[in-house]
C-alpha positions, -999 to +999 in steps of 0.1 A: -352-449-436-328-438-464-315-403-457-348-386-448-370-409-469-394-433-451-392-466-469-418-493-468-418-528-483-451-542-495-454-579-502-482-587-527-494-623-521-528-631-534-544-664-525-561-687-551-531-694-574-544-715-603-510-729-615-497-740-581-522-741-553-508-725-522-479-712-542-470-683-519-465-705-488-452-736-506-418-747-492-387-739-512-351-738-500-363-748-465-387-719-461-422-709-473-418-690-505-431-657-490-405-659-462-377-652-486-391-618-494-398-611-457-362-620-447-346-600-475-367-569-466-360-572-429-323-575-436-323-542-455-306-512-438-333-489-451-367-506-451-387-494-421-417-516-423-426-549-441-463-550-449-481-580-464-511-574-486-531-606-490-566-619-491-556-653-478-559-661-440-533-689-444-509-666-462-515-639-435-506-664-407-474-675-424-465-639-431-470-629-394-450-659-382-420-648-403-422-612-391-443-593-416-471-569-405-506-577-417-526-546-406-554-553-431-568-580-454-569-572-490-604-566-503-617-593-527-620-567-556-583-562-555-575-599-554-588-612-587-569-632-614-565-602-636-561-575-610-532-552-620-506-540-594-514-503-591-548-506-573-533-531-549-507-505-539-531-476-539-553-496-515-524-503-492-511-468-491-546-453-487-553-477-458-521-468-440-527-431-444-563-432-433-558-456-404-523-449-392-515-415-407-485-432-422-472-419-455-440-434-469-417-418-495-404-449-511-422-482-518-405-515-523-425-540-542-417-574-529-430-601-552-429-635-535-422-650-569-387-634-569-371-652-539-335-649-550-333-611-542-309-601-514-310-574-488-279-558-504-296-556-538-326-540-522-304-514-505-284-507-537-317-501-556-331-479-529-299-458-530-302-456-568-337-443-566-329-419-538-300-404-559-324-398-588-355-379-576-364-372-612-370-409-618-402-428-611-389-463-603-361-488-604-366-523-620-343-553-621-332-565-655-314-595-670-304-605-705-331-628-719-322-664-730-335-655-764-338-619-777-370-608-795-351-606-828-350-644-829-387-649-821-415-657-844-452-655-846-476-674-869-498-657-894-520-676-919-502-708-911-467-694-918-439-682-895-433-645-895-405-628-876-417-611-845-395-581-852-406-571-887-377-551-899-340-546-891-325-519-914-293-529-929-296-565-918-310-596-937-321-627-919-315-611-885-334-639-869-306-663-877-277-639-870-253-644-841-268-627-810-236-608-806-244-589-838-279-580-826-288-550-803-286-559-766-319-560-749-331-568-714-361-583-697-375-573-663-375-598-635-395-602-603-365-594-580-365-556-577-393-531-581-388-499-562-408-467-567-415-433-552-449-434-534-460-405-556-456-428-587-484-449-573-506-421-559-501-395-587-494-416-618-514-447-607-485-469-617-458-490-601-434-482-629-440-447-642-423-431-672-387-428-661-374-461-650-338-468-638-322-501-645-307-524-619-289-551-638-287-584-619-253-601-616-266-635-609-291-661-621-327-657-611-361-673-614-397-659-614-417-686-599-449-694-617-451-732-619-437-764-603-407-765-626-397-730-614-397-743-579-372-769-589-350-743-605-352-722-573-342-752-552-311-756-574-302-719-572-306-719-534-283-750-531-257-733-554-259-701-533-253-722-501-224-741-517-243-774-517 
């Protein structure tokens, strides 16, 4: 609990990964991928409960073994390849309210694909949201390796700048990045929202989003190469 706010962590771990079969329970850094999210949440000062939402029995077993609650199995209609996040969270919150009369104030989205997050980062982000009741959520950010001003698309066989106009600047796509506007990309590490953002706005982001800028390298695991990067980052973190 943070102040008087009940805080719940929800891990979303669908089975049936196409890119890496069994991705959410594949070993990385000496643990199943999902265990890193569980450990970070359980190490938080503020997160009261860690709930796993999954449709996979194997994922559910690993989650329980590492200390997550699995009070329900996610219905198949909320576990499709193109299922967006909001209905997954709406189902979880609805189930907890109807079956346990449990209604949290703050929801922490724990994506297994962001295993580098720390308990301290979660706590700092929860505090940030708690200090801003007018906000809808907090998201982690990092500077991208290549800003959109240097990106291209192809139209009628020719390259066209992705950003079509930069007033007062010519050939901005070849300019030093220091001369371009600073931009950020979201990462899988931190996603924290008021429960009302989910139940009233049917969103996990909302309209007013507070930034939590990461101070370390990260990885969003999607393929086998990402697992290799994660292994290197864990070794660096552990001084190996």
